[in-house]
C-alpha positions as CSV (number, residue, x, y, z in Angstrom):
1,M,-5.4,-39.6,15.6
2,Y,-7.4,-36.2,14.9
3,I,-9.6,-34.7,13.1
4,V,-8.8,-32.2,10.2
5,R,-11.4,-29.8,8.9
6,C,-10.9,-27.9,5.6
7,V,-12.7,-25.2,4.7
8,G,-12.6,-24.2,1.0
9,S,-13.9,-21.3,-1.2
10,Y,-13.4,-21.9,-4.8
11,E,-14.7,-19.5,-7.8
12,G,-15.4,-20.9,-11.3
13,N,-16.5,-18.4,-14.6
14,D,-18.6,-21.2,-15.9
15,S,-22.6,-20.4,-15.0
16,R,-23.6,-23.7,-16.4
17,R,-21.9,-25.7,-13.6
18,A,-21.8,-24.9,-10.3
19,L,-18.6,-25.9,-9.5
20,G,-15.8,-28.8,-11.0
21,I,-12.3,-29.1,-9.1
22,A,-10.2,-32.0,-8.5
23,A,-7.5,-32.1,-6.3
24,Q,-5.3,-35.2,-5.9
25,H,-2.1,-35.2,-3.7
26,R,0.4,-38.0,-3.4
27,H,1.4,-37.2,0.1
28,E,0.6,-39.1,3.3
29,G,-2.9,-37.2,4.7
30,A,-3.7,-36.3,1.2
31,L,-7.4,-36.4,0.1
32,R,-9.4,-36.5,-3.0
33,A,-12.3,-34.1,-3.3
34,I,-14.7,-34.0,-6.2
35,H,-17.5,-31.4,-6.0
36,S,-20.6,-31.5,-9.0
37,N,-23.6,-29.5,-9.2
38,R,-25.1,-32.8,-7.6
39,P,-26.6,-32.5,-4.4
40,Q,-24.7,-35.2,-2.9
41,H,-20.9,-34.5,-3.1
42,L,-18.1,-37.6,-3.7
43,H,-15.4,-37.4,-0.9
44,E,-12.6,-40.2,-1.7
45,I,-10.5,-40.7,1.2
46,P,-7.7,-42.9,1.3
47,R,-8.9,-46.0,3.1
48,S,-5.6,-46.0,5.0
49,L,-6.8,-43.0,6.8
50,M,-10.1,-43.9,7.6
51,I,-11.4,-45.3,10.9
52,P,-13.8,-47.7,11.0
53,G,-17.0,-46.5,13.1
54,N,-16.7,-43.1,12.1
55,S,-18.4,-40.9,9.4
56,Y,-17.1,-39.1,6.6
57,R,-19.9,-36.0,5.4
58,S,-19.3,-32.7,4.0
59,T,-21.5,-29.7,3.9
60,S,-21.4,-27.1,1.4
61,H,-23.4,-23.7,0.5
62,R,-23.3,-21.8,-3.5
63,Q,-24.2,-18.6,-3.9
64,K,-24.9,-17.3,-7.5
65,T,-23.0,-14.0,-8.6
66,P,-23.0,-12.3,-11.5
67,D,-20.2,-14.0,-13.4
68,A,-19.6,-17.0,-11.2
69,F,-20.6,-19.5,-8.7
70,L,-19.4,-19.5,-5.0
71,G,-19.0,-22.4,-3.2
72,W,-18.1,-23.3,0.4
73,A,-17.5,-26.8,1.6
74,A,-16.4,-28.6,4.8
75,I,-14.7,-31.5,4.3
76,F,-14.1,-33.8,7.5
77,V,-10.8,-36.3,6.9
78,Y,-8.8,-38.3,9.9
79,L,-5.2,-37.6,9.9
80,K,-2.4,-38.9,12.0
81,L,-0.9,-35.8,13.3
82,P,2.5,-35.2,15.3
83,Q,2.6,-35.3,19.4
84,S,0.9,-32.4,21.3
85,N,2.8,-28.8,20.6
86,Q,4.8,-30.1,17.8
87,A,4.3,-29.5,14.3
88,C,5.4,-30.0,10.6
89,S,5.4,-28.6,7.6
90,R,6.0,-29.8,3.9
91,E,5.3,-28.3,0.8
92,I,2.3,-30.5,-1.1
93,R,2.5,-30.2,-5.0
94,G,-1.1,-29.2,-7.0
95,R,-2.2,-29.5,-10.5
96,P,-1.7,-26.4,-12.7
97,E,-5.5,-26.1,-12.8
98,H,-5.7,-26.1,-9.1
99,R,-7.6,-23.1,-8.1
100,I,-6.0,-23.1,-4.8
101,V,-4.0,-20.5,-3.1
102,S,-3.2,-21.3,0.3
103,A,-4.3,-23.8,3.2
104,L,-3.4,-23.8,7.1
105,L,-4.5,-26.3,9.1
106,L,-5.1,-24.7,12.7
107,L,-4.7,-26.2,16.1
108,T,-7.9,-27.1,17.7
109,N,-10.6,-27.1,15.1
110,F,-7.5,-27.4,12.4
111,W,-9.6,-24.4,10.3
112,A,-8.7,-23.6,6.8
113,R,-9.8,-21.6,4.3
114,F,-8.7,-22.0,0.7
115,Q,-8.8,-18.8,-1.3
116,T,-9.1,-18.5,-5.0
117,G,-6.4,-18.0,-7.8
118,I,-4.5,-20.2,-9.8
119,A,-1.6,-21.3,-8.0
120,K,0.0,-24.8,-6.3
121,W,-0.5,-25.8,-2.8
122,P,1.7,-23.8,-0.6
123,Q,3.1,-25.1,2.8
124,I,0.2,-26.6,4.8
125,R,1.2,-27.1,8.6
126,F,0.0,-30.0,11.0
127,V,-0.4,-29.5,14.5
128,A,-1.9,-31.8,17.0
129,G,-4.9,-30.8,18.5
130,T,-8.8,-31.6,19.6
131,A,-11.7,-31.1,16.9
132,Q,-14.9,-29.5,17.2
133,K,-18.2,-29.5,15.1
134,A,-17.5,-27.8,11.5
135,R,-18.5,-24.3,10.8
136,Q,-19.1,-22.2,7.4
137,Q,-18.4,-18.5,7.0
138,F,-19.3,-16.1,4.4
139,H,-17.7,-13.0,3.9
140,T,-19.6,-9.8,2.7
141,T,-18.8,-6.0,1.8
142,R,-22.1,-4.7,3.1
143,T,-24.6,-5.4,5.8
144,T,-28.4,-4.1,5.2
145,Y,-30.6,-3.3,8.1
146,T,-34.3,-2.4,8.2
147,P,-35.6,0.8,10.2
148,P,-35.3,1.5,13.2
149,W,-31.9,2.1,12.0
150,N,-30.7,3.8,15.4
151,E,-31.8,1.0,17.1
152,N,-29.2,-1.4,15.8
153,E,-25.8,-1.1,17.6
154,D,-24.1,-2.7,14.4
155,F,-23.9,0.7,13.3
156,F,-22.0,2.0,15.7
157,R,-19.4,-1.0,16.8
158,F,-16.4,-2.3,15.1
159,T,-17.7,-5.5,13.4
160,R,-15.3,-6.5,10.4
161,S,-12.7,-8.4,12.8
162,R,-11.5,-9.4,16.1
163,F,-8.3,-7.7,17.5
164,L,-5.6,-10.0,19.1
165,R,-4.1,-7.4,21.3
166,D,-6.1,-5.5,24.0
167,E,-9.5,-5.9,22.0
168,A,-11.6,-4.3,24.8
169,K,-9.7,-1.0,24.5
170,E,-9.3,-1.3,20.2
171,L,-12.9,-1.7,20.4
172,S,-13.9,1.3,22.4
173,R,-11.5,3.2,20.3
174,R,-13.8,2.5,17.3
175,Y,-17.2,3.0,18.9
176,I,-19.1,6.0,17.7
177,K,-22.5,6.8,18.6
178,F,-24.5,8.9,16.0
179,N,-28.0,9.6,14.8
180,V,-28.4,7.3,11.7
181,E,-31.7,8.2,10.7
182,E,-30.9,12.1,11.1
183,L,-27.9,11.3,8.6
184,A,-30.4,9.4,6.5
185,K,-32.5,12.7,6.7
186,I,-29.6,14.8,5.6
187,A,-28.4,12.4,2.4
188,A,-31.7,12.9,1.3
189,Q,-31.7,16.5,1.3
190,V,-28.6,16.9,-0.5
191,S,-28.7,13.8,-3.0
192,G,-30.7,15.5,-5.4
193,P,-33.9,16.8,-6.7
194,G,-35.7,14.0,-7.5
195,A,-34.7,12.0,-3.5
196,R,-37.9,12.6,-1.0
197,Q,-36.2,10.0,1.5
198,C,-33.6,7.6,2.2
199,V,-35.2,4.1,1.9
200,K,-32.1,1.8,2.6
201,V,-28.7,2.1,4.9
202,E,-26.6,-0.3,4.4
203,K,-23.4,-0.5,6.4
204,L,-20.1,-1.0,4.4
205,A,-17.0,-2.8,5.7
206,D,-15.4,-1.2,8.8
207,G,-12.3,0.8,8.3
208,L,-9.7,1.3,11.2
209,Y,-10.9,4.8,11.9
210,N,-14.3,5.5,10.2
211,K,-17.8,3.9,9.8
212,A,-19.3,3.9,6.5
213,L,-22.7,3.2,5.3
214,L,-24.3,3.2,2.1
215,L,-27.4,5.3,1.7
216,T,-29.9,4.7,-0.9
217,M,-32.6,7.0,-1.8
218,D,-36.3,6.4,-3.0
219,D,-35.2,7.4,-6.4
220,G,-32.2,5.0,-6.3
221,I,-29.7,7.6,-6.1
222,Q,-26.8,6.5,-3.6
223,V,-24.6,8.0,-1.7
224,I,-21.7,7.5,1.1
225,G,-22.0,8.6,4.9
226,K,-18.7,8.7,6.5
227,V,-18.4,9.2,10.5
228,P,-14.9,9.4,11.9
229,N,-14.2,7.0,15.0
230,P,-13.0,8.4,18.1
231,N,-9.1,7.3,16.8
232,A,-9.6,8.9,13.4
233,G,-7.7,11.6,14.7
234,I,-7.9,15.6,16.4
235,P,-11.7,16.0,16.4
236,H,-12.8,18.9,13.9
237,Y,-9.2,19.8,12.6
238,T,-9.4,15.6,10.9
239,T,-12.7,15.9,9.1
240,A,-12.1,19.4,8.3
241,S,-9.0,19.1,6.6
242,E,-10.5,16.1,4.7
243,V,-13.3,17.7,3.5
244,A,-11.1,20.7,2.3
245,T,-8.6,18.2,0.9
246,M,-10.8,16.4,-1.1
247,D,-12.3,19.5,-2.5
248,F,-8.8,20.5,-3.6
249,A,-7.8,17.6,-5.1
250,R,-10.5,17.5,-6.8
251,N,-11.4,21.0,-8.1
252,I,-8.0,22.5,-8.3
253,L,-5.4,19.7,-9.0
254,G,-8.1,17.3,-11.2
255,T,-7.7,14.2,-9.3
256,P,-10.8,12.4,-9.1
257,A,-11.5,12.9,-5.6
258,P,-15.5,12.1,-4.2
259,K,-17.4,15.3,-4.1
260,V,-18.4,16.3,-0.7
261,L,-22.5,17.0,-0.4
262,S,-22.9,17.8,3.1
263,W,-20.5,18.3,6.4
264,S,-19.7,18.8,9.9
265,S,-16.7,18.9,11.7
266,G,-18.4,19.4,15.1
267,I,-21.2,17.5,17.3
268,D,-23.2,20.0,17.8
269,N,-25.7,18.6,14.8
270,P,-28.4,16.2,14.6
271,V,-26.6,13.6,13.8
272,G,-24.8,14.1,17.1
273,A,-21.4,13.3,15.6
274,E,-18.9,14.5,12.4
275,Y,-19.8,13.3,9.5
276,V,-18.9,13.3,5.8
277,I,-21.7,12.5,2.8
278,M,-20.0,12.3,-0.3
279,E,-20.8,11.0,-3.9
280,K,-20.7,7.4,-4.6
281,I,-17.8,6.9,-6.4
282,P,-19.1,4.9,-9.8
283,G,-17.5,1.8,-11.1
284,V,-15.8,-0.7,-9.0
285,Q,-12.8,-1.5,-7.0
286,L,-9.8,-2.1,-8.6
287,E,-9.2,-5.3,-6.1
288,T,-12.3,-7.0,-7.7
289,L,-10.3,-7.1,-11.1
290,W,-6.8,-6.7,-10.4
291,N,-5.5,-10.5,-10.6
292,Q,-7.9,-11.0,-13.9
293,L,-6.8,-8.1,-16.0
294,D,-4.1,-8.2,-19.0
295,V,-0.9,-6.9,-18.5
296,E,-1.6,-4.1,-21.2
297,V,-4.7,-2.9,-19.0
298,K,-2.5,-2.8,-16.1
299,V,0.5,-1.0,-18.2
300,N,-2.1,1.6,-19.0
301,L,-3.7,1.7,-15.5
302,V,-0.1,2.6,-14.2
303,K,0.8,5.3,-16.7
304,E,-2.6,6.8,-15.7
305,I,-1.8,6.8,-11.9
306,A,2.0,8.3,-13.0
307,G,-0.2,11.2,-14.4
308,Y,-1.7,12.0,-11.5
309,Q,1.8,11.6,-9.6
310,R,2.8,14.2,-12.1
311,D,0.0,17.0,-11.7
312,W,0.8,16.5,-7.9
313,T,4.7,17.2,-8.6
314,L,4.2,20.1,-10.5
315,T,2.0,21.7,-7.7
316,S,3.9,23.0,-4.9
317,F,2.8,24.8,-1.9
318,S,4.5,27.5,0.1
319,Q,3.9,25.4,3.6
320,Y,4.1,22.0,5.2
321,G,0.9,20.6,7.3
322,G,-2.8,20.4,6.1
323,I,-4.9,21.9,3.9
324,Y,-8.3,23.6,5.3
325,Y,-10.7,25.7,4.3
326,K,-9.7,29.3,5.6
327,K,-12.7,30.0,7.4
328,D,-12.1,26.6,9.6
329,I,-9.0,27.8,11.2
330,F,-8.2,30.7,13.9
331,N,-6.0,33.2,12.2
332,A,-5.2,31.7,8.9
333,T,-3.7,33.2,5.8
334,S,-4.6,32.4,2.5
335,L,-2.9,29.6,0.7
336,T,-0.6,29.9,-1.6
337,Y,0.7,27.5,-4.3
338,T,2.4,27.0,-7.7
339,N,0.4,25.4,-10.2
340,K,1.4,23.2,-12.8
341,N,1.9,26.1,-15.1
342,G,4.0,27.4,-12.6
343,E,2.0,30.5,-12.0
344,Q,1.5,31.3,-8.4
345,I,-1.4,31.5,-6.9
346,T,-3.3,32.4,-3.8
347,D,-6.2,31.3,-3.0
348,D,-8.7,32.8,-0.5
349,R,-10.7,29.8,0.4
350,F,-8.3,27.6,1.2
351,A,-5.3,27.6,4.0
352,V,-2.5,25.5,5.8
353,G,-3.0,24.4,9.0
354,P,-2.1,21.8,11.6
355,S,-0.8,18.6,9.8
356,T,-3.4,15.7,10.7
357,S,-1.1,12.8,9.7
358,R,-1.1,9.3,11.3
359,Q,2.4,9.8,12.8
360,N,1.1,13.0,14.7
361,I,-2.0,11.0,16.1
362,D,-1.3,7.5,16.8
363,D,-0.2,5.5,19.8
364,G,-1.5,8.2,22.2
365,R,0.1,11.3,20.4
366,A,-3.6,12.3,19.6
367,G,-3.5,13.6,23.3
368,I,-0.4,15.4,24.0
369,N,0.3,18.5,22.6
370,F,3.2,19.5,20.3
371,D,4.0,21.6,17.5
372,R,1.7,20.2,14.5
373,G,2.4,22.8,11.8
374,P,2.1,24.4,10.0
375,W,5.8,24.9,8.9
376,N,7.7,27.3,6.6
377,S,10.5,24.6,5.5
378,A,11.4,21.1,4.7
379,L,13.9,21.9,8.2
380,D,11.2,22.9,10.0
381,Y,9.1,20.1,9.1
382,A,12.0,17.2,9.7
383,K,13.1,18.9,12.9
384,A,9.4,18.9,14.2
385,A,8.9,15.2,14.2
386,G,12.2,14.8,16.2
387,Y,10.7,17.3,18.8
388,R,7.3,15.6,18.8
389,E,8.8,12.0,19.4
390,M,11.0,13.5,22.7
391,T,7.7,15.0,23.9
392,C,5.6,12.1,24.0
393,I,8.3,10.0,24.9
394,S,8.9,12.3,28.1
395,Q,5.2,12.6,28.7
396,V,3.3,9.3,28.1
397,K,3.3,7.2,31.5
398,Q,4.5,4.0,29.7
399,L,6.4,3.3,26.7
400,P,3.7,1.7,24.2
401,R,4.6,-2.1,23.3
402,S,7.1,-2.6,20.6
403,P,5.2,-4.1,17.3
404,I,8.4,-5.6,16.1
405,G,10.3,-6.5,18.8
406,L,9.6,-9.3,22.1
407,Y,12.1,-7.9,24.7
408,G,12.5,-9.6,27.9
409,P,15.6,-11.1,30.0
410,Q,19.0,-11.0,28.4
411,T,17.9,-9.2,25.0
412,Y,17.3,-5.5,24.8
413,R,15.4,-3.3,27.1
414,P,13.6,-0.1,25.7
415,S,13.8,3.1,28.0
416,K,12.7,7.1,27.9
417,E,16.7,7.5,28.1
418,K,17.8,5.8,25.3
419,K,14.9,6.9,22.7
420,I,15.5,10.5,24.2
421,K,19.5,10.1,23.3
422,A,18.9,8.8,19.6
423,L,16.6,11.5,19.0
424,Q,18.8,14.1,20.6
425,A,21.3,12.3,17.8
426,Y,19.0,13.0,15.0
427,L,18.4,16.5,15.9
428,D,22.0,17.5,15.8
429,I,22.4,16.1,12.5
430,V,19.2,16.5,10.8
431,E,20.0,19.6,8.7
432,H,22.9,17.5,7.0
433,L,20.3,14.5,6.6
434,L,18.1,16.6,4.0
435,P,18.6,15.7,0.5
436,D,20.8,18.6,-1.4
437,D,18.7,19.4,-4.3
438,K,16.1,21.7,-3.0
439,S,13.4,20.8,-5.6
440,I,12.6,17.9,-3.7
441,Q,12.0,19.6,-0.4
442,T,9.2,21.4,-1.2
443,S,5.7,20.7,0.1
444,H,3.1,18.6,-2.2
445,L,-0.2,17.2,-1.7
446,W,-0.2,13.7,-2.2
447,H,-2.3,10.5,-1.8
448,N,0.2,8.0,-0.1
449,D,-2.4,4.9,0.0
450,L,-3.0,3.9,-3.5
451,H,-3.8,0.4,-3.1
452,A,-6.1,-1.4,-5.0
453,E,-9.1,-1.2,-2.9
454,N,-8.8,3.0,-2.9
455,I,-8.6,3.1,-7.0
456,F,-12.4,2.9,-8.3
457,V,-12.2,1.8,-12.2
458,N,-14.9,1.7,-15.0
459,P,-15.4,-2.1,-15.0
460,A,-16.3,-2.3,-19.1
461,N,-13.1,-0.3,-19.5
462,P,-10.7,-1.2,-16.5
463,S,-8.1,1.1,-17.8
464,E,-10.4,4.1,-17.0
465,I,-10.0,5.3,-13.1
466,C,-13.1,6.6,-12.1
467,G,-12.0,7.9,-8.6
468,I,-10.0,7.9,-5.8
469,I,-11.0,7.3,-2.3
470,D,-9.5,7.7,1.4
471,W,-8.0,11.4,1.6
472,Q,-8.1,11.6,5.4
473,T,-4.8,12.1,7.2
474,T,-3.6,13.6,3.9
475,E,-1.1,16.4,4.5
476,L,1.3,18.3,2.7
477,A,4.9,17.1,3.2
478,P,8.2,17.4,1.3
479,L,8.3,15.5,-2.2
480,Y,10.9,13.4,-0.9
481,D,8.5,12.1,2.3
482,H,5.7,10.8,0.2
483,T,5.0,7.7,-0.6
484,I,6.3,7.7,-4.1
485,E,6.0,4.2,-5.6
486,P,2.0,3.4,-5.4
487,Y,1.0,0.1,-4.0
488,I,-1.1,-1.0,-6.8
489,L,2.4,-1.8,-8.1
490,D,1.8,-5.0,-5.7
491,Y,5.2,-5.8,-5.7
492,Q,6.8,-8.2,-3.0
493,G,9.5,-9.9,-4.7
494,P,13.5,-9.8,-4.3
495,R,14.9,-6.3,-4.2
496,M,15.3,-5.1,-7.9
497,K,19.5,-4.9,-8.0
498,G,21.1,-2.5,-9.8
499,D,20.2,1.4,-10.1
500,L,16.3,2.3,-10.4
501,L,16.0,2.0,-14.0
502,Q,17.5,-1.3,-14.6
503,R,15.1,-3.7,-16.6
504,P,14.4,-7.1,-15.4
505,D,15.5,-10.2,-16.6
506,P,13.1,-13.1,-16.9
507,K,16.5,-15.4,-16.6
508,E,16.5,-14.0,-13.0
509,A,12.8,-14.4,-12.2
510,Q,13.6,-18.0,-13.2
511,K,16.5,-18.6,-11.2
512,L,14.5,-17.9,-8.0
513,F,12.5,-21.1,-8.4
514,E,15.5,-23.4,-10.1
515,D,16.1,-25.2,-6.7
516,D,12.5,-25.4,-5.3
517,T,12.3,-29.5,-5.6
518,D,8.1,-29.2,-4.8
519,L,7.2,-27.5,-7.6
520,T,6.9,-28.8,-11.1
521,P,8.5,-27.5,-13.9
522,L,5.1,-25.9,-14.9
523,D,4.6,-24.6,-11.7
524,K,8.4,-22.8,-12.3
525,K,7.7,-21.3,-15.0
526,R,4.1,-19.9,-14.1
527,K,5.6,-18.1,-10.7
528,A,8.4,-17.0,-12.5
529,D,6.5,-15.5,-15.3
530,S,4.2,-13.7,-12.9
531,L,7.4,-12.3,-10.9
532,F,8.5,-11.0,-13.8
533,W,5.7,-9.1,-15.0
534,K,5.4,-7.5,-11.2
535,M,9.0,-6.6,-11.7
536,A,8.3,-5.5,-15.4
537,L,5.3,-3.0,-14.1
538,V,7.7,-1.3,-11.3
539,S,10.2,-0.7,-14.0
540,L,7.8,1.1,-16.3
541,W,6.6,3.0,-13.8
542,R,10.2,3.9,-13.0
543,H,10.8,4.6,-16.2
544,T,7.6,6.4,-17.3
545,I,8.3,9.0,-13.9
546,H,12.3,9.3,-15.1
547,M,11.0,10.1,-18.6
548,G,7.9,12.8,-17.7
549,I,8.5,13.4,-14.1
550,E,12.5,14.4,-13.3
551,P,11.8,15.7,-9.5
552,L,9.9,12.5,-8.4
553,F,12.2,10.6,-9.6
554,R,14.8,12.2,-8.2
555,A,13.2,12.1,-5.1
556,L,12.7,8.1,-5.1
557,E,16.7,8.0,-5.8
558,F,16.8,9.7,-2.7
559,R,15.1,7.6,-0.6
560,E,17.4,4.7,-1.6
561,T,20.3,6.4,0.4
562,L,21.4,6.6,4.3
563,K,20.1,9.9,4.7
564,F,17.0,9.0,3.9
565,T,16.5,6.1,6.3
566,L,18.2,8.2,9.1
567,L,15.6,10.8,8.5
568,I,12.6,8.4,8.0
569,F,13.7,6.0,11.1
570,A,13.3,8.7,13.7
571,R,10.2,9.3,13.2
572,N,8.8,6.2,15.4
573,L,11.0,6.2,18.0
574,L,8.5,6.3,20.5
575,L,7.8,2.6,19.6
576,D,10.8,1.4,18.5
577,G,14.2,1.3,16.6
578,E,16.6,3.6,19.1
579,A,18.9,0.6,19.2
580,A,19.4,0.4,15.7
581,Y,19.4,4.0,15.2
582,L,22.1,4.7,17.4
583,A,23.9,1.3,15.8
584,I,24.1,3.0,12.5
585,L,25.6,6.3,13.8
586,A,28.2,4.3,15.6
587,E,28.7,2.7,12.6
588,Q,29.2,5.9,10.5
589,Y,31.2,7.3,13.3
590,R,34.0,4.6,13.1
591,K,33.7,5.0,9.3
592,N,34.5,8.8,9.8
593,W,30.9,9.5,8.4
594,E,31.8,8.4,5.1
595,D,28.3,7.2,3.5
596,I,26.8,11.1,4.4
597,P,29.0,13.2,2.7
598,A,27.0,16.3,4.1
599,L,28.5,15.7,7.6
600,R,31.9,14.6,6.3
601,S,32.3,18.1,4.9
602,N,31.4,19.5,8.3
603,L,33.5,17.5,10.7
604,K,35.0,19.6,13.1
605,K,36.3,18.2,16.5
606,G,33.2,17.1,18.9
607,F,31.0,17.3,15.4
608,P,28.2,16.2,15.8
609,Y,29.6,14.3,18.7
610,E,31.8,11.8,19.4
611,F,31.6,8.1,21.2
612,T,33.6,6.9,23.8
613,P,34.7,3.3,23.5
614,D,32.5,2.7,26.2
615,E,29.2,4.1,24.8
616,L,30.3,2.2,21.4
617,K,30.1,-1.1,23.6
618,V,27.0,-0.1,25.0
619,I,25.6,0.5,21.7
620,D,26.3,-2.4,20.2
621,S,25.2,-4.7,22.9
622,D,21.7,-3.0,22.7
623,C,21.6,-3.7,19.1
624,E,22.6,-7.2,19.4
625,G,19.9,-7.6,22.2
626,A,17.2,-5.4,19.9
627,T,17.8,-7.9,17.0
628,N,17.5,-10.8,18.8
629,G,14.3,-9.5,20.6
630,I,12.8,-8.5,16.9
631,N,14.0,-12.5,15.9
632,I,12.1,-14.1,18.9
633,M,8.7,-11.6,18.1
634,G,9.3,-13.4,14.4
635,D,9.7,-16.8,16.0
636,V,6.6,-16.4,18.2
637,K,4.4,-15.3,14.9
638,E,5.6,-18.0,12.9
639,A,4.9,-20.4,15.2
640,V,1.0,-19.2,15.3
641,G,1.2,-18.4,11.9
642,S,2.6,-15.2,10.6
643,H,-0.3,-14.1,7.8
644,F,-2.7,-14.1,11.2
645,F,-0.1,-11.1,12.2
646,R,-1.5,-8.1,10.1
647,V,-0.3,-4.8,10.3
648,D,-3.7,-3.6,11.5
649,G,-3.6,-6.3,14.4
650,T,-7.0,-8.2,13.2
651,V,-8.0,-11.3,12.7
652,D,-11.1,-12.5,10.8
653,H,-14.0,-13.6,12.9
654,N,-13.5,-17.5,12.0
655,E,-10.2,-17.7,13.1
656,Y,-10.1,-15.6,16.2
657,D,-10.7,-18.6,18.7
658,E,-8.4,-20.9,17.0
659,V,-5.6,-18.1,16.9
660,K,-6.2,-17.3,20.3
661,E,-5.8,-21.3,21.0
662,C,-2.3,-21.1,18.8
663,I,-1.3,-18.1,20.8
664,R,-2.1,-20.2,24.4
665,L,-0.2,-23.1,23.1
666,T,3.0,-21.1,21.8
667,K,3.3,-19.3,25.1
668,E,3.4,-22.4,26.9
669,D,6.3,-23.7,24.7
670,F,7.8,-20.3,24.8
671,M,7.3,-20.2,28.5
672,S,9.0,-23.7,29.1
673,K,11.8,-22.5,26.8
674,Y,13.0,-19.0,27.6
675,P,12.8,-18.3,31.1
676,E,16.1,-19.8,33.1
677,N,14.3,-19.1,36.5
678,E,11.4,-17.7,38.2
679,E,12.2,-13.8,38.3
680,Q,12.8,-14.3,34.4
681,R,9.6,-16.3,34.3
682,K,7.6,-13.0,35.6
683,E,9.8,-10.6,33.5
684,W,8.6,-12.9,30.3
685,E,5.2,-12.7,31.7
686,A,5.4,-9.3,31.7
687,A,6.5,-8.6,28.4
688,W,3.9,-11.0,26.6
689,P,2.1,-9.3,24.4
690,F,-0.6,-11.3,23.2
691,D,-2.5,-11.4,26.4
692,D,-5.7,-9.2,26.8
């Protein structure tokens, strides 16, 4: 018998009662928990699960917020679980009124977090283990510190979460020492005539690349102070480009980017680090409201985003790279662009310089010398990506680990030679991969991360966008290269079939849930309705740009082609993808390049190259091995819990120990199955990516 501990977070909109949720399940191991506003909470546990001599208790905490009560509760239940290192999963039905989105019971401590939202109970996994004392976690978006501020290391460290891989290295890349008190003094000087001093400093939730502080003055004015981490990008250029980009977006394009009040792109200043002080955007993050908004409000927001995208599409530039103030880069020429009225403008304040995009910085690229721009054509821009990857692959001492594949004995083995071969193939054909439509090759400024955290809206009128933040590493790139479909659409469902303008059918959404026997009819309807409305928003946005921003729609169509896949695929071969890239080209070679008309029309002997039968055999084998390695990585992540493997590699503090224990036991199981001899065991040990 083992202890299972569940920790729940619930929200109720009725401020007259703390919380009231009744959850009852009809499966073995179920419990019924009734929370009331009384000091003692009642937890009814099936007698068949109770063990004589053991106590059953709960702990809770409530914190009143302006529109809700937030309740945390720890529930102790004894369950009979499978044997050690075995796991089973099942779908447990819940009533429609349950405000529970997810619950995962982890081995060792069996920690489960219930997040708010109206949904059924999804999959719950039971894994054998032992139990320890209960803990509680309370999330916050900001932390207030008292003076002297410079003595608090939390300002300089990454404190938001933990890293599952190479944590010491990841934390060091996000540690930046700076003078908080001097930053506060500068903020007071630029905040307005009524401010005499900064009276409060709050650290906002860490980003992956910056420290952000909320600075409050004695007259109540608040501003944001931002200090880039060592991993943010190239010194000077990253901050200088970010500031100039926000200025251009705000004052030329009319996009509500933050107003910069003071900044420095060097470290020879009282703060001792690069910094940006900017206005605090009014309103609230869209993320806090999105799930509660009516469809009509979401429709209006999507249309407003499309309006900004129209301005970005109609404004094109003569070069590709990063926007800077002309005075901040050496030997610069004035910025030339065509505005939305078709007028060509030369602005002596700005210039185009090196790109600071993440693809030119991440995974060790920041420390390698290669062509970062500016470039004069889309072809030069595309070629530079290939040469960049070749240079980085040649110069790195050791290839970085793949984030998507676990490669070892009897799988694909990445090598510099194979990666360079794929990149040489890319460079041989790149000019034929560009879109035939020259109008979507033009250079544009774009916000490529339009998710709900980066958009601020008026809480009284959520259709009104107050500001868009996070312009760091923005670059001037070909229109087809930008993230055209905004993340605000939040569509993670099945691919919408047919042409891009096909309207969603509610019946098709309903079919996806028909065979799910674990769902009640009402649950099926709610899930189908939710999916349909998400599909409808995507369709609305596509029709909006089709009717009002034709070049943008043509760029979206191009992104659906094989040519675009081959363009974009080559840009991250330093990490992974060379086996699949060569496999795609081999397939096209066998088909006489029929899916790439631009290549087919230019065919001649030996162009773009010919594969020998032996080369084709190796390519096929490598692709199969790479697919096997990707599947192995997927199996490992699934065994641990796929949702813990975020793109940024972090996990919440309260989950870290449990997840690391999951990984340890998963590795034990892995090593008992995959190695066939001692030599293979050593190879898999070296390949295992989750040990510090």
